[in-house]
C-alpha positions as CSV (number, residue, x, y, z in Angstrom):
1,M,-47.5,21.5,58.3
2,N,-50.0,23.8,56.7
3,E,-52.5,24.0,59.5
4,L,-53.5,27.5,58.6
5,K,-54.5,26.4,55.0
6,V,-52.2,28.9,53.2
7,E,-53.0,28.8,49.5
8,R,-51.2,31.9,48.1
9,L,-48.0,34.0,48.6
10,E,-47.6,37.4,47.0
11,I,-44.2,38.9,46.8
12,N,-44.1,42.7,46.1
13,D,-40.7,43.9,45.1
14,G,-41.8,47.5,44.7
15,N,-42.1,47.1,40.9
16,S,-44.3,44.1,40.5
17,V,-46.2,41.5,42.5
18,Q,-45.3,37.8,42.0
19,V,-48.0,35.3,43.0
20,I,-47.1,31.8,44.1
21,E,-49.9,29.3,44.4
22,I,-49.6,26.9,47.4
23,D,-51.5,23.6,47.9
24,S,-53.4,24.3,51.1
25,E,-53.6,20.6,51.9
26,K,-49.8,20.1,52.0
27,P,-46.9,21.4,54.1
28,F,-44.5,23.9,52.4
29,A,-41.3,25.8,52.9
30,I,-40.2,29.0,51.2
31,I,-36.6,30.2,50.9
32,L,-36.0,33.7,49.5
33,S,-33.3,36.2,49.6
34,V,-33.4,38.8,52.4
35,N,-34.3,41.5,49.9
36,A,-37.0,39.6,48.0
37,G,-39.6,42.2,48.8
38,E,-42.8,42.4,51.0
39,L,-44.4,39.0,51.6
40,T,-48.1,38.4,52.1
41,F,-49.5,35.0,52.7
42,Y,-53.3,34.3,52.2
43,D,-55.4,31.4,53.5
44,I,-58.2,29.6,51.6
45,N,-60.7,32.3,52.7
46,G,-58.5,35.2,51.4
47,N,-57.4,36.3,54.9
48,I,-53.8,37.4,55.5
49,V,-51.8,34.9,57.5
50,E,-49.2,36.1,59.9
51,F,-45.8,34.5,59.6
52,R,-42.4,34.5,61.2
53,R,-39.2,35.3,59.3
54,C,-36.1,33.3,60.1
55,Y,-32.7,34.7,59.2
56,H,-29.7,32.4,59.3
């Protein structure tokens, strides 16, 4: 679920920042390579949302 109302993900790979818009009203999942870069999630108020990485 998207209880924290995440609406944006920024991926910084050290050279550029990719922005992915997320529908804050819907659940979502993100699958990225381990070396995708630094991830920052933002809620609908622009606050940084803490997250947990899962490696399998």
